[in-house]
Steps between C-alpha positions, in 0.01 A plus 500: 500500500405582860783652699503221755515235225767698316721511817439132568593412145819710524590355835467140376693585187785651706537171695666338201294183533593198297211259555378228265139381525481351149512124566350270765820366649553353848698713737836384624340422836274249325788348301689450830229254607646250253871563553562149624449391139826673411715270708281190511662158491281325250448125499627340184203264477126566540297295752387284205859430404550737204854631460421873472847578357430305178283518192147365488161568666397771251175567688680541831572263791190337638519676837513844342214414269302386802571829675380704201190279470417559868522877452278489190259234638575278202643162409876456502468293183400808300717753691850586389778710654658775301755769542477835679170648382145401403540746211758281332273197522203699364719619213595141424135396506402783256798404277398134497153596384646733238736235359298181549154563650256248632332484157629768260816696580424863574769605243275364229206710620427870453361768722595338830347669804521473876287651777700705749362647824586870551671650686732205452849358500731669251712186450194305391433766239856492380487121469189510280648779292796271417259267318303771329189415704234771520406584860134561590478692830237421762467724808546360848219576746656409841397131507614408151415597145199689369304206366275707277805634314661152499194335350454782256850447364434124460189575294669767286834340417619185326818309582542610858759250617457549871543714811803574717442633848633520859197376700631575847642843598489599136787713378449792558146538638512236766178341378417159647274334241188354664412137435187621320704729272758234414230236445310733261824571308567124468150414397487777233842413363410131482184582311693724261752233396645172621838656416448815710804506724480606870841614630492576869820666622485455882810716552360620834325187612705489824530874560220606738613768744154580643194278544392414150195356327506123463488333156436152390836383358498599138596154377220338698253756353619424150453127556151550645391696197668263256759733345806326642609392148497874402659641819847552637583645843840638599684627809855560603744577783627816329381705796516219751878449500714681242411680177655291220605232752175322590282236345186521287213257466239422236204270508269437206267252335681212333490640144641839602741345749642275225523791262692710756729204580568451128602868459725490802670180379619699194638784714631353827737205528399451861372721784709630791430208734761627747295813548185290533668299774632817667146642520353172622747484786438866588119524472421123552130495404192719453486568873857620492425725204201657673700556819775671299239722335369626834849650552474673164155634597632646823761698307276610210191596701644813669623628165156478344356668812735796443368523142137463609538775759641741235239416237207522743576874543406567137147606415301253296449793256871453413495121475428166657664168564410158625700387805672172413530229766792329330738516211744775419312792353250782550295620205392864518249648257489880457167664426662720238728403211819582684700176549779600266527842663507351850784266407686789337474709814610210721807460280585871548497427875726192460235233524464254211163338450395237239435685176141601436321255272708202611196327647325498158587324173740696279552753784164661411283596794200664324420708813863588591395428856656182632821507708674196645689537824742240634585564867681177600861568392549820703581553864232677698679843497545500121142378462365783708693750280377333185141506610526865603633574155224302333223672696655839425531419128147368459353801683697741282404321178133493602495875577681588172178403317278727705 
């Protein structure tokens, strides 16, 4: 180790840092934006006359369904309101296909497979693991998935049940799928099987913090290509208001929508309509949501700029990254197989980073190169320390292989 690097490592280690970069959580300054929800006086009846304190309306009150539909550019008739996360709704959709299915329940089939973009969302992988579904990785290329690999998997494998992806500000790479990429995915999946399921998790639909590429709304694109009966699109307020205290939304073609509603009817007596009303009175409509999100962007943007400034110092011989324009993560790829070592060195300096391999199915990154950084939760001073530690660790790990 070079003397200057050794002294920097020792100096950072002596600071006694206790910094956690493992999850993409809003900072307390972001959560403060929604504090009026904590003491809100909520109307007992919705504008349409529903008593939100009572049972009933399993799909959500009509005004909340209309809000979700406006965000997803869909029809309120096939949009429902769920609990705190899109992940829960997706889990319920997978479960409904496993237990009942549109034709044959998945539990009665063998060798179930799903296509998963990589680097990808670890919670998606965990969900599919729960059902014993084999995951087929497809690399992301900056504007969506590598279509050559995607089409190759379709030609090589039987019983691929679908694809699960985050088409805007993908976790963790920040990819914004182009219309052309999404259309090609939909067309190929449709040709493969009329039961091929398209699950679009728009967790970061509303989370631009820099000028971002435009997309045709995913639901509109699905309708134009004729895969709406095979598609479901999700989003939530998990990072709009409070983690675990927001709303989630799902829209789907009628067969999938009815299947999801059937599954939820077995699990949920009725939704939290009081919380739906609370959010409606706070955010009002789509315009109110977008206005609220500009405040988030103003808080998040400077934190990402701190991270960008630190990473831009690194030589491209050490690694590269794609600057996201929204979402909660930065995905860094080392040129050498050192991700595990980098994270180990960061931990020695008191900085915790998402475990290496988390962005791949079964925690297996074949190149040991992808590292996910989550800058939003920290204050600027802690973030500067964390990024200094990261840059120091990655430089040391790279030189150790010389």
